[in-house]
PDB file of N, CA, C and O in Angstrom:
ATOM      1  N   UNK A   1     -41.294  -5.178  33.606  1.00  0.00           N
ATOM      2  CA  UNK A   1     -40.956  -4.432  34.801  1.00  0.00           C
ATOM      3  C   UNK A   1     -40.272  -5.374  35.789  1.00  0.00           C
ATOM      4  O   UNK A   1     -40.705  -6.507  35.997  1.00  0.00           O
ATOM      5  N   UNK A   2     -39.223  -4.889  36.375  1.00  0.00           N
ATOM      6  CA  UNK A   2     -38.483  -5.674  37.354  1.00  0.00           C
ATOM      7  C   UNK A   2     -38.685  -5.060  38.738  1.00  0.00           C
ATOM      8  O   UNK A   2     -38.505  -3.857  38.926  1.00  0.00           O
ATOM      9  N   UNK A   3     -39.056  -5.886  39.690  1.00  0.00           N
ATOM     10  CA  UNK A   3     -39.245  -5.414  41.055  1.00  0.00           C
ATOM     11  C   UNK A   3     -37.909  -5.400  41.778  1.00  0.00           C
ATOM     12  O   UNK A   3     -37.046  -6.241  41.528  1.00  0.00           O
ATOM     13  N   UNK A   4     -37.747  -4.442  42.670  1.00  0.00           N
ATOM     14  CA  UNK A   4     -36.524  -4.350  43.446  1.00  0.00           C
ATOM     15  C   UNK A   4     -36.395  -5.504  44.428  1.00  0.00           C
ATOM     16  O   UNK A   4     -37.387  -6.129  44.803  1.00  0.00           O
ATOM     17  N   UNK A   5     -35.176  -5.774  44.836  1.00  0.00           N
ATOM     18  CA  UNK A   5     -34.933  -6.867  45.768  1.00  0.00           C
ATOM     19  C   UNK A   5     -35.611  -6.609  47.108  1.00  0.00           C
ATOM     20  O   UNK A   5     -36.049  -7.553  47.766  1.00  0.00           O
ATOM     21  N   UNK A   6     -35.707  -5.336  47.526  1.00  0.00           N
ATOM     22  CA  UNK A   6     -36.391  -5.005  48.768  1.00  0.00           C
ATOM     23  C   UNK A   6     -37.850  -5.419  48.737  1.00  0.00           C
ATOM     24  O   UNK A   6     -38.386  -5.882  49.743  1.00  0.00           O
ATOM     25  N   UNK A   7     -38.500  -5.255  47.584  1.00  0.00           N
ATOM     26  CA  UNK A   7     -39.895  -5.677  47.434  1.00  0.00           C
ATOM     27  C   UNK A   7     -39.995  -7.195  47.580  1.00  0.00           C
ATOM     28  O   UNK A   7     -40.914  -7.713  48.213  1.00  0.00           O
ATOM     29  N   UNK A   8     -39.043  -7.886  46.989  1.00  0.00           N
ATOM     30  CA  UNK A   8     -39.044  -9.353  47.090  1.00  0.00           C
ATOM     31  C   UNK A   8     -38.934  -9.802  48.543  1.00  0.00           C
ATOM     32  O   UNK A   8     -39.694 -10.664  48.986  1.00  0.00           O
ATOM     33  N   UNK A   9     -37.988  -9.219  49.291  1.00  0.00           N
ATOM     34  CA  UNK A   9     -37.823  -9.628  50.684  1.00  0.00           C
ATOM     35  C   UNK A   9     -39.028  -9.236  51.527  1.00  0.00           C
ATOM     36  O   UNK A   9     -39.418  -9.980  52.427  1.00  0.00           O
ATOM     37  N   UNK A  10     -39.621  -8.082  51.252  1.00  0.00           N
ATOM     38  CA  UNK A  10     -40.808  -7.654  51.996  1.00  0.00           C
ATOM     39  C   UNK A  10     -41.978  -8.598  51.717  1.00  0.00           C
ATOM     40  O   UNK A  10     -42.720  -8.966  52.627  1.00  0.00           O
ATOM     41  N   UNK A  11     -42.130  -8.981  50.464  1.00  0.00           N
ATOM     42  CA  UNK A  11     -43.203  -9.920  50.117  1.00  0.00           C
ATOM     43  C   UNK A  11     -42.977 -11.269  50.797  1.00  0.00           C
ATOM     44  O   UNK A  11     -43.919 -11.868  51.316  1.00  0.00           O
ATOM     45  N   UNK A  12     -41.749 -11.741  50.797  1.00  0.00           N
ATOM     46  CA  UNK A  12     -41.427 -13.010  51.454  1.00  0.00           C
ATOM     47  C   UNK A  12     -41.719 -12.932  52.951  1.00  0.00           C
ATOM     48  O   UNK A  12     -42.255 -13.875  53.534  1.00  0.00           O
ATOM     49  N   UNK A  13     -41.364 -11.804  53.571  1.00  0.00           N
ATOM     50  CA  UNK A  13     -41.622 -11.644  55.002  1.00  0.00           C
ATOM     51  C   UNK A  13     -43.123 -11.706  55.283  1.00  0.00           C
ATOM     52  O   UNK A  13     -43.547 -12.321  56.261  1.00  0.00           O
ATOM     53  N   UNK A  14     -43.919 -11.076  54.435  1.00  0.00           N
ATOM     54  CA  UNK A  14     -45.377 -11.120  54.617  1.00  0.00           C
ATOM     55  C   UNK A  14     -45.909 -12.547  54.460  1.00  0.00           C
ATOM     56  O   UNK A  14     -46.819 -12.959  55.180  1.00  0.00           O
ATOM     57  N   UNK A  15     -45.346 -13.283  53.531  1.00  0.00           N
ATOM     58  CA  UNK A  15     -45.772 -14.681  53.334  1.00  0.00           C
ATOM     59  C   UNK A  15     -45.443 -15.522  54.567  1.00  0.00           C
ATOM     60  O   UNK A  15     -46.236 -16.374  54.967  1.00  0.00           O
ATOM     61  N   UNK A  16     -44.284 -15.284  55.164  1.00  0.00           N
ATOM     62  CA  UNK A  16     -43.899 -16.021  56.375  1.00  0.00           C
ATOM     63  C   UNK A  16     -44.816 -15.656  57.538  1.00  0.00           C
ATOM     64  O   UNK A  16     -45.156 -16.517  58.349  1.00  0.00           O
ATOM     65  N   UNK A  17     -45.219 -14.389  57.629  1.00  0.00           N
ATOM     66  CA  UNK A  17     -46.072 -13.940  58.730  1.00  0.00           C
ATOM     67  C   UNK A  17     -47.533 -14.359  58.555  1.00  0.00           C
ATOM     68  O   UNK A  17     -48.262 -14.472  59.541  1.00  0.00           O
ATOM     69  N   UNK A  18     -47.965 -14.588  57.328  1.00  0.00           N
ATOM     70  CA  UNK A  18     -49.372 -14.877  57.052  1.00  0.00           C
ATOM     71  C   UNK A  18     -49.950 -16.040  57.860  1.00  0.00           C
ATOM     72  O   UNK A  18     -51.030 -15.879  58.428  1.00  0.00           O
ATOM     73  N   UNK A  19     -49.300 -17.192  57.944  1.00  0.00           N
ATOM     74  CA  UNK A  19     -49.905 -18.305  58.692  1.00  0.00           C
ATOM     75  C   UNK A  19     -49.974 -18.074  60.206  1.00  0.00           C
ATOM     76  O   UNK A  19     -50.675 -18.799  60.911  1.00  0.00           O
ATOM     77  N   UNK A  20     -49.254 -17.073  60.702  1.00  0.00           N
ATOM     78  CA  UNK A  20     -49.244 -16.815  62.144  1.00  0.00           C
ATOM     79  C   UNK A  20     -50.480 -16.064  62.606  1.00  0.00           C
ATOM     80  O   UNK A  20     -50.751 -16.002  63.805  1.00  0.00           O
ATOM     81  N   UNK A  21     -51.227 -15.499  61.683  1.00  0.00           N
ATOM     82  CA  UNK A  21     -52.409 -14.736  62.048  1.00  0.00           C
ATOM     83  C   UNK A  21     -52.040 -13.323  62.465  1.00  0.00           C
ATOM     84  O   UNK A  21     -50.880 -12.919  62.389  1.00  0.00           O
ATOM     85  N   UNK A  22     -53.047 -12.577  62.907  1.00  0.00           N
ATOM     86  CA  UNK A  22     -52.838 -11.178  63.255  1.00  0.00           C
ATOM     87  C   UNK A  22     -52.344 -10.990  64.674  1.00  0.00           C
ATOM     88  O   UNK A  22     -51.876  -9.908  65.029  1.00  0.00           O
ATOM     89  N   UNK A  23     -52.440 -12.023  65.487  1.00  0.00           N
ATOM     90  CA  UNK A  23     -52.063 -11.869  66.901  1.00  0.00           C
ATOM     91  C   UNK A  23     -50.679 -12.406  67.237  1.00  0.00           C
ATOM     92  O   UNK A  23     -50.222 -12.242  68.368  1.00  0.00           O
ATOM     93  N   UNK A  24     -50.006 -13.036  66.296  1.00  0.00           N
ATOM     94  CA  UNK A  24     -48.661 -13.560  66.549  1.00  0.00           C
ATOM     95  C   UNK A  24     -47.708 -13.001  65.505  1.00  0.00           C
ATOM     96  O   UNK A  24     -48.104 -12.698  64.379  1.00  0.00           O
ATOM     97  N   UNK A  25     -46.454 -12.872  65.891  1.00  0.00           N
ATOM     98  CA  UNK A  25     -45.469 -12.341  64.972  1.00  0.00           C
ATOM     99  C   UNK A  25     -44.120 -12.980  65.162  1.00  0.00           C
ATOM    100  O   UNK A  25     -43.967 -13.941  65.916  1.00  0.00           O
ATOM    101  N   UNK A  26     -43.146 -12.436  64.472  1.00  0.00           N
ATOM    102  CA  UNK A  26     -41.765 -12.905  64.556  1.00  0.00           C
ATOM    103  C   UNK A  26     -40.847 -11.713  64.739  1.00  0.00           C
ATOM    104  O   UNK A  26     -41.154 -10.605  64.301  1.00  0.00           O
ATOM    105  N   UNK A  27     -39.736 -11.947  65.378  1.00  0.00           N
ATOM    106  CA  UNK A  27     -38.752 -10.885  65.554  1.00  0.00           C
ATOM    107  C   UNK A  27     -38.078 -10.589  64.222  1.00  0.00           C
ATOM    108  O   UNK A  27     -38.074 -11.411  63.306  1.00  0.00           O
ATOM    109  N   UNK A  28     -37.513  -9.401  64.141  1.00  0.00           N
ATOM    110  CA  UNK A  28     -36.757  -9.021  62.945  1.00  0.00           C
ATOM    111  C   UNK A  28     -35.601  -9.981  62.728  1.00  0.00           C
ATOM    112  O   UNK A  28     -35.316 -10.376  61.597  1.00  0.00           O
ATOM    113  N   UNK A  29     -34.933 -10.357  63.817  1.00  0.00           N
ATOM    114  CA  UNK A  29     -33.799 -11.282  63.712  1.00  0.00           C
ATOM    115  C   UNK A  29     -34.238 -12.623  63.137  1.00  0.00           C
ATOM    116  O   UNK A  29     -33.540 -13.192  62.297  1.00  0.00           O
ATOM    117  N   UNK A  30     -35.377 -13.131  63.575  1.00  0.00           N
ATOM    118  CA  UNK A  30     -35.873 -14.421  63.078  1.00  0.00           C
ATOM    119  C   UNK A  30     -36.233 -14.335  61.598  1.00  0.00           C
ATOM    120  O   UNK A  30     -35.907 -15.237  60.826  1.00  0.00           O
ATOM    121  N   UNK A  31     -36.906 -13.251  61.199  1.00  0.00           N
ATOM    122  CA  UNK A  31     -37.262 -13.085  59.783  1.00  0.00           C
ATOM    123  C   UNK A  31     -36.009 -12.983  58.920  1.00  0.00           C
ATOM    124  O   UNK A  31     -35.925 -13.609  57.864  1.00  0.00           O
ATOM    125  N   UNK A  32     -35.039 -12.199  59.369  1.00  0.00           N
ATOM    126  CA  UNK A  32     -33.808 -12.030  58.603  1.00  0.00           C
ATOM    127  C   UNK A  32     -33.026 -13.335  58.511  1.00  0.00           C
ATOM    128  O   UNK A  32     -32.502 -13.678  57.451  1.00  0.00           O
ATOM    129  N   UNK A  33     -32.948 -14.056  59.614  1.00  0.00           N
ATOM    130  CA  UNK A  33     -32.223 -15.328  59.602  1.00  0.00           C
ATOM    131  C   UNK A  33     -32.891 -16.330  58.664  1.00  0.00           C
ATOM    132  O   UNK A  33     -32.211 -17.040  57.922  1.00  0.00           O
ATOM    133  N   UNK A  34     -34.207 -16.387  58.699  1.00  0.00           N
ATOM    134  CA  UNK A  34     -34.941 -17.312  57.832  1.00  0.00           C
ATOM    135  C   UNK A  34     -34.628 -17.039  56.358  1.00  0.00           C
ATOM    136  O   UNK A  34     -34.487 -17.966  55.561  1.00  0.00           O
ATOM    137  N   UNK A  35     -34.522 -15.755  56.010  1.00  0.00           N
ATOM    138  CA  UNK A  35     -34.280 -15.396  54.617  1.00  0.00           C
ATOM    139  C   UNK A  35     -32.799 -15.253  54.277  1.00  0.00           C
ATOM    140  O   UNK A  35     -32.447 -15.035  53.118  1.00  0.00           O
ATOM    141  N   UNK A  36     -31.928 -15.375  55.281  1.00  0.00           N
ATOM    142  CA  UNK A  36     -30.500 -15.305  55.033  1.00  0.00           C
ATOM    143  C   UNK A  36     -30.007 -13.921  54.655  1.00  0.00           C
ATOM    144  O   UNK A  36     -29.090 -13.787  53.844  1.00  0.00           O
ATOM    145  N   UNK A  37     -30.607 -12.893  55.237  1.00  0.00           N
ATOM    146  CA  UNK A  37     -30.178 -11.527  54.961  1.00  0.00           C
ATOM    147  C   UNK A  37     -29.884 -10.810  56.278  1.00  0.00           C
ATOM    148  O   UNK A  37     -30.280 -11.271  57.348  1.00  0.00           O
ATOM    149  N   UNK A  38     -29.197  -9.697  56.187  1.00  0.00           N
ATOM    150  CA  UNK A  38     -28.832  -8.934  57.384  1.00  0.00           C
ATOM    151  C   UNK A  38     -30.067  -8.269  57.991  1.00  0.00           C
ATOM    152  O   UNK A  38     -30.880  -7.702  57.261  1.00  0.00           O
ATOM    153  N   UNK A  39     -30.217  -8.331  59.306  1.00  0.00           N
ATOM    154  CA  UNK A  39     -31.358  -7.675  59.952  1.00  0.00           C
ATOM    155  C   UNK A  39     -31.436  -6.178  59.631  1.00  0.00           C
ATOM    156  O   UNK A  39     -32.535  -5.641  59.492  1.00  0.00           O
ATOM    157  N   UNK A  40     -30.304  -5.505  59.514  1.00  0.00           N
ATOM    158  CA  UNK A  40     -30.314  -4.071  59.213  1.00  0.00           C
ATOM    159  C   UNK A  40     -30.945  -3.792  57.855  1.00  0.00           C
ATOM    160  O   UNK A  40     -31.633  -2.786  57.682  1.00  0.00           O
ATOM    161  N   UNK A  41     -30.716  -4.675  56.896  1.00  0.00           N
ATOM    162  CA  UNK A  41     -31.316  -4.497  55.572  1.00  0.00           C
ATOM    163  C   UNK A  41     -32.820  -4.714  55.636  1.00  0.00           C
ATOM    164  O   UNK A  41     -33.588  -3.920  55.094  1.00  0.00           O
ATOM    165  N   UNK A  42     -33.234  -5.768  56.287  1.00  0.00           N
ATOM    166  CA  UNK A  42     -34.659  -6.074  56.363  1.00  0.00           C
ATOM    167  C   UNK A  42     -35.411  -5.054  57.210  1.00  0.00           C
ATOM    168  O   UNK A  42     -36.599  -4.821  56.984  1.00  0.00           O
ATOM    169  N   UNK A  43     -34.739  -4.444  58.180  1.00  0.00           N
ATOM    170  CA  UNK A  43     -35.386  -3.453  59.052  1.00  0.00           C
ATOM    171  C   UNK A  43     -35.980  -2.312  58.234  1.00  0.00           C
ATOM    172  O   UNK A  43     -37.086  -1.855  58.521  1.00  0.00           O
ATOM    173  N   UNK A  44     -35.267  -1.859  57.236  1.00  0.00           N
ATOM    174  CA  UNK A  44     -35.769  -0.762  56.394  1.00  0.00           C
ATOM    175  C   UNK A  44     -37.054  -1.172  55.693  1.00  0.00           C
ATOM    176  O   UNK A  44     -38.015  -0.405  55.645  1.00  0.00           O
ATOM    177  N   UNK A  45     -37.068  -2.371  55.155  1.00  0.00           N
ATOM    178  CA  UNK A  45     -38.259  -2.846  54.443  1.00  0.00           C
ATOM    179  C   UNK A  45     -39.450  -2.985  55.400  1.00  0.00           C
ATOM    180  O   UNK A  45     -40.576  -2.614  55.069  1.00  0.00           O
ATOM    181  N   UNK A  46     -39.179  -3.524  56.581  1.00  0.00           N
ATOM    182  CA  UNK A  46     -40.255  -3.734  57.545  1.00  0.00           C
ATOM    183  C   UNK A  46     -40.795  -2.404  58.069  1.00  0.00           C
ATOM    184  O   UNK A  46     -41.992  -2.282  58.330  1.00  0.00           O
ATOM    185  N   UNK A  47     -39.922  -1.409  58.225  1.00  0.00           N
ATOM    186  CA  UNK A  47     -40.383  -0.087  58.659  1.00  0.00           C
ATOM    187  C   UNK A  47     -41.320   0.526  57.629  1.00  0.00           C
ATOM    188  O   UNK A  47     -42.323   1.141  57.990  1.00  0.00           O
ATOM    189  N   UNK A  48     -41.004   0.367  56.369  1.00  0.00           N
ATOM    190  CA  UNK A  48     -41.878   0.880  55.312  1.00  0.00           C
ATOM    191  C   UNK A  48     -43.215   0.144  55.287  1.00  0.00           C
ATOM    192  O   UNK A  48     -44.260   0.760  55.074  1.00  0.00           O
ATOM    193  N   UNK A  49     -43.186  -1.172  55.503  1.00  0.00           N
ATOM    194  CA  UNK A  49     -44.438  -1.935  55.570  1.00  0.00           C
ATOM    195  C   UNK A  49     -45.273  -1.494  56.765  1.00  0.00           C
ATOM    196  O   UNK A  49     -46.499  -1.421  56.679  1.00  0.00           O
ATOM    197  N   UNK A  50     -44.615  -1.205  57.868  1.00  0.00           N
ATOM    198  CA  UNK A  50     -45.314  -0.749  59.065  1.00  0.00           C
ATOM    199  C   UNK A  50     -45.952   0.616  58.827  1.00  0.00           C
ATOM    200  O   UNK A  50     -47.102   0.838  59.206  1.00  0.00           O
ATOM    201  N   UNK A  51     -45.227   1.511  58.215  1.00  0.00           N
ATOM    202  CA  UNK A  51     -45.733   2.846  57.931  1.00  0.00           C
ATOM    203  C   UNK A  51     -46.953   2.787  57.014  1.00  0.00           C
ATOM    204  O   UNK A  51     -47.852   3.621  57.118  1.00  0.00           O
ATOM    205  N   UNK A  52     -46.983   1.804  56.120  1.00  0.00           N
ATOM    206  CA  UNK A  52     -48.097   1.634  55.182  1.00  0.00           C
ATOM    207  C   UNK A  52     -49.274   0.876  55.801  1.00  0.00           C
ATOM    208  O   UNK A  52     -50.317   0.728  55.166  1.00  0.00           O
ATOM    209  N   UNK A  53     -49.111   0.396  57.037  1.00  0.00           N
ATOM    210  CA  UNK A  53     -50.204  -0.329  57.693  1.00  0.00           C
ATOM    211  C   UNK A  53     -50.340  -1.777  57.269  1.00  0.00           C
ATOM    212  O   UNK A  53     -51.394  -2.383  57.459  1.00  0.00           O
ATOM    213  N   UNK A  54     -49.291  -2.335  56.700  1.00  0.00           N
ATOM    214  CA  UNK A  54     -49.322  -3.739  56.265  1.00  0.00           C
ATOM    215  C   UNK A  54     -48.902  -4.655  57.405  1.00  0.00           C
ATOM    216  O   UNK A  54     -49.479  -5.725  57.595  1.00  0.00           O
ATOM    217  N   UNK A  55     -47.902  -4.234  58.157  1.00  0.00           N
ATOM    218  CA  UNK A  55     -47.486  -4.983  59.354  1.00  0.00           C
ATOM    219  C   UNK A  55     -47.583  -4.049  60.554  1.00  0.00           C
ATOM    220  O   UNK A  55     -47.651  -2.829  60.403  1.00  0.00           O
ATOM    221  N   UNK A  56     -47.586  -4.627  61.724  1.00  0.00           N
ATOM    222  CA  UNK A  56     -47.553  -3.851  62.957  1.00  0.00           C
ATOM    223  C   UNK A  56     -46.385  -4.359  63.787  1.00  0.00           C
ATOM    224  O   UNK A  56     -45.941  -5.497  63.633  1.00  0.00           O
ATOM    225  N   UNK A  57     -45.902  -3.507  64.658  1.00  0.00           N
ATOM    226  CA  UNK A  57     -44.780  -3.885  65.504  1.00  0.00           C
ATOM    227  C   UNK A  57     -45.221  -3.928  66.950  1.00  0.00           C
ATOM    228  O   UNK A  57     -46.161  -3.247  67.357  1.00  0.00           O
ATOM    229  N   UNK A  58     -44.526  -4.739  67.707  1.00  0.00           N
ATOM    230  CA  UNK A  58     -44.735  -4.777  69.157  1.00  0.00           C
ATOM    231  C   UNK A  58     -43.372  -4.918  69.813  1.00  0.00           C
ATOM    232  O   UNK A  58     -42.454  -5.525  69.262  1.00  0.00           O
ATOM    233  N   UNK A  59     -43.265  -4.349  70.988  1.00  0.00           N
ATOM    234  CA  UNK A  59     -41.991  -4.360  71.706  1.00  0.00           C
ATOM    235  C   UNK A  59     -41.991  -5.430  72.776  1.00  0.00           C
ATOM    236  O   UNK A  59     -43.014  -6.050  73.067  1.00  0.00           O
ATOM    237  N   UNK A  60     -40.833  -5.630  73.349  1.00  0.00           N
ATOM    238  CA  UNK A  60     -40.710  -6.574  74.443  1.00  0.00           C
ATOM    239  C   UNK A  60     -40.099  -7.881  74.012  1.00  0.00           C
ATOM    240  O   UNK A  60     -39.717  -8.064  72.856  1.00  0.00           O
ATOM    241  N   UNK A  61     -40.015  -8.789  74.964  1.00  0.00           N
ATOM    242  CA  UNK A  61     -39.369 -10.079  74.720  1.00  0.00           C
ATOM    243  C   UNK A  61     -40.091 -10.887  73.652  1.00  0.00           C
ATOM    244  O   UNK A  61     -39.452 -11.604  72.882  1.00  0.00           O
ATOM    245  N   UNK A  62     -41.407 -10.781  73.598  1.00  0.00           N
ATOM    246  CA  UNK A  62     -42.165 -11.523  72.587  1.00  0.00           C
ATOM    247  C   UNK A  62     -42.556 -10.624  71.422  1.00  0.00           C
ATOM    248  O   UNK A  62     -43.415 -10.990  70.619  1.00  0.00           O
ATOM    249  N   UNK A  63     -41.934  -9.454  71.321  1.00  0.00           N
ATOM    250  CA  UNK A  63     -42.268  -8.497  70.273  1.00  0.00           C
ATOM    251  C   UNK A  63     -41.716  -8.888  68.923  1.00  0.00           C
ATOM    252  O   UNK A  63     -41.004  -9.882  68.775  1.00  0.00           O
ATOM    253  N   UNK A  64     -42.056  -8.097  67.970  1.00  0.00           N
ATOM    254  CA  UNK A  64     -41.602  -8.326  66.608  1.00  0.00           C
ATOM    255  C   UNK A  64     -42.602  -7.765  65.628  1.00  0.00           C
ATOM    256  O   UNK A  64     -43.276  -6.775  65.915  1.00  0.00           O
ATOM    257  N   UNK A  65     -42.701  -8.382  64.493  1.00  0.00           N
ATOM    258  CA  UNK A  65     -43.596  -7.945  63.427  1.00  0.00           C
ATOM    259  C   UNK A  65     -44.696  -8.979  63.219  1.00  0.00           C
ATOM    260  O   UNK A  65     -44.455 -10.185  63.252  1.00  0.00           O
ATOM    261  N   UNK A  66     -45.912  -8.475  63.004  1.00  0.00           N
ATOM    262  CA  UNK A  66     -47.062  -9.304  62.673  1.00  0.00           C
ATOM    263  C   UNK A  66     -47.849  -8.573  61.592  1.00  0.00           C
ATOM    264  O   UNK A  66     -47.727  -7.356  61.450  1.00  0.00           O
ATOM    265  N   UNK A  67     -48.643  -9.297  60.841  1.00  0.00           N
ATOM    266  CA  UNK A  67     -49.480  -8.636  59.848  1.00  0.00           C
ATOM    267  C   UNK A  67     -50.502  -7.751  60.552  1.00  0.00           C
ATOM    268  O   UNK A  67     -51.024  -8.110  61.607  1.00  0.00           O
ATOM    269  N   UNK A  68     -50.778  -6.610  59.969  1.00  0.00           N
ATOM    270  CA  UNK A  68     -51.767  -5.686  60.522  1.00  0.00           C
ATOM    271  C   UNK A  68     -53.132  -5.891  59.884  1.00  0.00           C
ATOM    272  O   UNK A  68     -54.142  -5.409  60.396  1.00  0.00           O
ATOM    273  N   UNK A  69     -53.160  -6.608  58.768  1.00  0.00           N
ATOM    274  CA  UNK A  69     -54.415  -6.898  58.054  1.00  0.00           C
ATOM    275  C   UNK A  69     -54.425  -8.381  57.709  1.00  0.00           C
ATOM    276  O   UNK A  69     -53.392  -9.050  57.715  1.00  0.00           O
ATOM    277  N   UNK A  70     -55.600  -8.866  57.414  1.00  0.00           N
ATOM    278  CA  UNK A  70     -55.730 -10.265  56.998  1.00  0.00           C
ATOM    279  C   UNK A  70     -54.903 -10.481  55.726  1.00  0.00           C
ATOM    280  O   UNK A  70     -54.836  -9.595  54.875  1.00  0.00           O
ATOM    281  N   UNK A  71     -54.280 -11.645  55.595  1.00  0.00           N
ATOM    282  CA  UNK A  71     -53.444 -11.898  54.408  1.00  0.00           C
ATOM    283  C   UNK A  71     -54.175 -11.682  53.085  1.00  0.00           C
ATOM    284  O   UNK A  71     -53.578 -11.207  52.119  1.00  0.00           O
ATOM    285  N   UNK A  72     -55.452 -12.024  53.035  1.00  0.00           N
ATOM    286  CA  UNK A  72     -56.184 -11.852  51.774  1.00  0.00           C
ATOM    287  C   UNK A  72     -56.532 -10.395  51.488  1.00  0.00           C
ATOM    288  O   UNK A  72     -57.078 -10.084  50.430  1.00  0.00           O
ATOM    289  N   UNK A  73     -56.221  -9.505  52.419  1.00  0.00           N
ATOM    290  CA  UNK A  73     -56.456  -8.070  52.227  1.00  0.00           C
ATOM    291  C   UNK A  73     -55.160  -7.341  51.863  1.00  0.00           C
ATOM    292  O   UNK A  73     -55.136  -6.111  51.805  1.00  0.00           O
ATOM    293  N   UNK A  74     -54.087  -8.095  51.619  1.00  0.00           N
ATOM    294  CA  UNK A  74     -52.796  -7.514  51.258  1.00  0.00           C
ATOM    295  C   UNK A  74     -52.416  -8.030  49.871  1.00  0.00           C
ATOM    296  O   UNK A  74     -52.328  -9.238  49.648  1.00  0.00           O
ATOM    297  N   UNK A  75     -52.197  -7.116  48.965  1.00  0.00           N
ATOM    298  CA  UNK A  75     -51.799  -7.511  47.610  1.00  0.00           C
ATOM    299  C   UNK A  75     -50.316  -7.206  47.389  1.00  0.00           C
ATOM    300  O   UNK A  75     -49.698  -6.462  48.150  1.00  0.00           O
ATOM    301  N   UNK A  76     -49.775  -7.785  46.355  1.00  0.00           N
ATOM    302  CA  UNK A  76     -48.391  -7.482  46.000  1.00  0.00           C
ATOM    303  C   UNK A  76     -48.262  -6.001  45.671  1.00  0.00           C
ATOM    304  O   UNK A  76     -47.238  -5.385  45.967  1.00  0.00           O
ATOM    305  N   UNK A  77     -49.293  -5.429  45.062  1.00  0.00           N
ATOM    306  CA  UNK A  77     -49.267  -4.008  44.745  1.00  0.00           C
ATOM    307  C   UNK A  77     -49.169  -3.165  46.015  1.00  0.00           C
ATOM    308  O   UNK A  77     -48.477  -2.147  46.025  1.00  0.00           O
ATOM    309  N   UNK A  78     -49.856  -3.576  47.096  1.00  0.00           N
ATOM    310  CA  UNK A  78     -49.751  -2.864  48.371  1.00  0.00           C
ATOM    311  C   UNK A  78     -48.296  -2.829  48.847  1.00  0.00           C
ATOM    312  O   UNK A  78     -47.814  -1.803  49.326  1.00  0.00           O
ATOM    313  N   UNK A  79     -47.615  -3.950  48.711  1.00  0.00           N
ATOM    314  CA  UNK A  79     -46.218  -4.050  49.151  1.00  0.00           C
ATOM    315  C   UNK A  79     -45.319  -3.199  48.268  1.00  0.00           C
ATOM    316  O   UNK A  79     -44.436  -2.504  48.769  1.00  0.00           O
ATOM    317  N   UNK A  80     -45.536  -3.249  46.952  1.00  0.00           N
ATOM    318  CA  UNK A  80     -44.753  -2.439  46.024  1.00  0.00           C
ATOM    319  C   UNK A  80     -44.935  -0.955  46.333  1.00  0.00           C
ATOM    320  O   UNK A  80     -43.958  -0.208  46.387  1.00  0.00           O
ATOM    321  N   UNK A  81     -46.169  -0.529  46.533  1.00  0.00           N
ATOM    322  CA  UNK A  81     -46.437   0.890  46.833  1.00  0.00           C
ATOM    323  C   UNK A  81     -45.790   1.308  48.147  1.00  0.00           C
ATOM    324  O   UNK A  81     -45.277   2.421  48.261  1.00  0.00           O
ATOM    325  N   UNK A  82     -45.812   0.428  49.129  1.00  0.00           N
ATOM    326  CA  UNK A  82     -45.207   0.747  50.426  1.00  0.00           C
ATOM    327  C   UNK A  82     -43.708   0.969  50.305  1.00  0.00           C
ATOM    328  O   UNK A  82     -43.153   1.829  50.988  1.00  0.00           O
ATOM    329  N   UNK A  83     -43.053   0.208  49.448  1.00  0.00           N
ATOM    330  CA  UNK A  83     -41.599   0.286  49.338  1.00  0.00           C
ATOM    331  C   UNK A  83     -41.109   1.239  48.254  1.00  0.00           C
ATOM    332  O   UNK A  83     -40.097   1.918  48.429  1.00  0.00           O
ATOM    333  N   UNK A  84     -41.822   1.287  47.147  1.00  0.00           N
ATOM    334  CA  UNK A  84     -41.325   2.060  46.002  1.00  0.00           C
ATOM    335  C   UNK A  84     -42.195   3.242  45.617  1.00  0.00           C
ATOM    336  O   UNK A  84     -41.846   3.993  44.706  1.00  0.00           O
ATOM    337  N   UNK A  85     -43.321   3.420  46.294  1.00  0.00           N
ATOM    338  CA  UNK A  85     -44.231   4.509  45.943  1.00  0.00           C
ATOM    339  C   UNK A  85     -45.244   4.061  44.918  1.00  0.00           C
ATOM    340  O   UNK A  85     -45.112   2.995  44.317  1.00  0.00           O
ATOM    341  N   UNK A  86     -46.251   4.878  44.724  1.00  0.00           N
ATOM    342  CA  UNK A  86     -47.354   4.487  43.834  1.00  0.00           C
ATOM    343  C   UNK A  86     -47.266   5.128  42.451  1.00  0.00           C
ATOM    344  O   UNK A  86     -48.200   5.005  41.659  1.00  0.00           O
ATOM    345  N   UNK A  87     -46.174   5.800  42.151  1.00  0.00           N
ATOM    346  CA  UNK A  87     -46.038   6.383  40.830  1.00  0.00           C
ATOM    347  C   UNK A  87     -45.896   5.289  39.787  1.00  0.00           C
ATOM    348  O   UNK A  87     -45.331   4.234  40.073  1.00  0.00           O
ATOM    349  N   UNK A  88     -46.395   5.521  38.596  1.00  0.00           N
ATOM    350  CA  UNK A  88     -46.285   4.495  37.542  1.00  0.00           C
ATOM    351  C   UNK A  88     -44.834   4.112  37.272  1.00  0.00           C
ATOM    352  O   UNK A  88     -43.937   4.955  37.304  1.00  0.00           O
ATOM    353  N   UNK A  89     -44.622   2.836  37.009  1.00  0.00           N
ATOM    354  CA  UNK A  89     -43.273   2.358  36.702  1.00  0.00           C
ATOM    355  C   UNK A  89     -42.844   2.790  35.301  1.00  0.00           C
ATOM    356  O   UNK A  89     -41.651   2.888  35.012  1.00  0.00           O
ATOM    357  N   UNK A  90     -43.822   3.046  34.437  1.00  0.00           N
ATOM    358  CA  UNK A  90     -43.534   3.456  33.058  1.00  0.00           C
ATOM    359  C   UNK A  90     -44.162   4.811  32.817  1.00  0.00           C
ATOM    360  O   UNK A  90     -45.227   5.105  33.360  1.00  0.00           O
ATOM    361  N   UNK A  91     -43.526   5.634  32.020  1.00  0.00           N
ATOM    362  CA  UNK A  91     -44.068   6.957  31.671  1.00  0.00           C
ATOM    363  C   UNK A  91     -44.299   7.038  30.190  1.00  0.00           C
ATOM    364  O   UNK A  91     -44.753   8.068  29.692  1.00  0.00           O
TER     365      UNK A  91
END
């Protein structure tokens, strides 16, 4: 099974956010720049992670994305389901 590139970038973003804890985050621009991708592309992935309760967003000058759960409570499967759905990859 091959994971989509969006899953890869979402997983990488979660890894970058993990050491910051639940109370600190990074802007979308900073995450996108770190990974060398367009902010518009990463925005879609981050919105899906937010909808799934994996990350949370905050507004304002210090706003951005932060993990919504402890890093050890987030699995790769959680990220895959958030982006691609929970239907089996094989039938």
